[in-house]
C-alpha positions in Angstrom: 0.2 -0.2 0.1 1.3 3.2 -0.9 1.1 6.3 1.3 0.1 9.9 -0.5 1.7 13.0 0.5 0.1 16.1 -0.7 2.6 18.8 -1.8 2.3 22.4 -2.3 4.3 23.7 -5.0 5.0 27.0 -3.4 6.7 25.4 -0.4 9.0 23.3 -2.7 10.7 26.4 -4.5 12.1 29.6 -2.9 9.9 32.5 -3.8 11.5 35.3 -5.9 11.8 37.6 -3.4 13.9 35.0 -1.2 16.2 34.4 -4.0 16.6 37.9 -4.8 17.5 38.7 -1.1 19.9 36.0 -0.9 21.6 37.4 -4.2 21.7 40.8 -2.9 23.1 39.7 0.6 25.6 37.7 -1.3 26.8 40.7 -3.2 27.0 42.9 0.1 29.0 40.1 1.7 31.4 40.0 -1.1 31.5 43.8 -1.9 30.5 45.2 1.3 28.2 48.2 2.0 30.4 50.9 3.3 29.0 52.9 0.3 25.8 52.8 1.3 23.8 55.7 2.9 20.6 55.8 4.9 18.0 58.3 4.3 16.6 59.1 7.8 12.6 58.9 8.5 10.8 62.2 8.9 7.5 63.1 10.6 5.8 66.5 9.7 2.8 67.6 11.9 0.8 70.7 11.6 -1.4 72.8 14.0 -2.6 76.3 14.1 0.9 77.7 15.4 2.9 75.9 12.6 4.7 72.8 11.7 6.9 70.5 13.5 9.4 68.4 11.8 11.0 65.3 13.5 13.9 63.6 11.9 15.1 60.2 13.4 18.8 60.3 13.2 20.4 58.5 16.2 24.1 58.6 17.3 24.9 62.0 16.2 25.8 65.1 18.0 24.1 68.5 17.4 27.0 69.9 15.8 27.0 67.1 13.1 23.8 68.7 11.4 23.7 71.6 8.8 20.6 73.1 8.5 20.0 75.6 5.6 16.9 77.9 4.6 17.3 79.1 1.1 14.1 80.8 -0.4 11.3 78.2 0.5 13.8 75.1 0.4 14.8 73.7 3.8 17.7 71.4 3.5 19.0 69.1 6.6 22.4 67.4 6.2 25.0 65.6 7.9 28.5 64.5 6.2 30.6 63.0 9.1 34.0 60.9 9.0 32.9 57.1 9.3 34.9 55.6 12.1 36.4 52.3 11.0 36.1 48.9 13.1 39.9 48.1 12.5 41.6 46.1 9.8 40.7 42.6 11.3 36.7 43.6 11.6 34.6 43.8 8.7 30.8 44.3 8.4 28.6 41.4 7.4 25.9 43.3 7.0 25.4 47.1 7.7 21.6 48.3 7.3 22.0 51.6 8.8 24.4 54.6 8.6 23.4 58.2 9.6 27.2 59.7 8.6 26.1 61.1 5.3 22.4 62.4 4.2 20.6 65.2 2.8 16.9 66.0 3.2 15.2 68.7 1.5 11.6 70.2 2.3 9.5 73.0 0.3 8.1 75.5 2.9 5.1 77.4 2.4 5.8 80.8 1.4 6.2 84.0 3.8 7.9 81.6 6.4 10.4 83.7 8.8 13.6 81.7 8.8 14.6 83.6 11.8 11.9 82.1 13.9 12.5 78.4 13.2 13.9 76.5 16.1 15.9 73.4 16.1 16.6 71.0 18.9 18.2 67.4 18.9 17.6 65.0 22.0 17.7 61.2 22.1 18.3 60.7 18.4 15.5 62.8 17.3 16.3 66.5 15.5 13.1 68.3 15.9 12.4 71.7 13.8 9.5 74.0 14.8 8.5 76.2 12.0 6.0 78.8 13.1 3.2 79.9 10.5 3.3 83.4 9.4 1.1 86.0 11.1 -1.9 86.3 8.8 -2.2 89.4 6.8 -5.0 91.1 8.9 -7.3 93.5 7.1 -6.9 97.2 7.8 -9.7 99.6 8.1 -9.0 103.0 6.6 -10.5 106.0 8.4 -12.2 108.8 6.5 -11.2 112.3 7.4 
C-alpha cells in the first residue's frame, strides 16, 4: 500500500523575493556596504501655530547637523567621517548609517527663517516652524 503525500508547489521552491534577497546579501557580503547611505525617516505635523518636523537620526551630535533655508527650501544634511572598525573587523551586514545624508523640504511661502527653532534630543532632530502671522485687514478711516 502506498501513502499519498500532498505537496504544495509554493513550499517546494523558494520565492523570487527570497532568491533576490539572497543574491543581494551575497553581493553585500562580497563587496561590502560601506558605500551605502541611509535616509532618515521624517514625521511632519501641523497645527494652528505652525509645523513640527521630526527627523530620526540616532548616534549623532547636534554639531553634526547643517540646516539651511534658501528661499522656501529647507535642507538638513550631515557629513561625518566614518569610524573604521579596524583592519581585522569587517561588516557582514550594515543596514543603517547616518554619517552622510541630505533631506530637503519645500516650505510654504512667507515663513520667517529667523523664527525656526531646532533641537536634537535622544536621536530626534525636531524643528519648530511657526506659521506667518496672517495679513490682517486694515480699516481706513475717512477724514
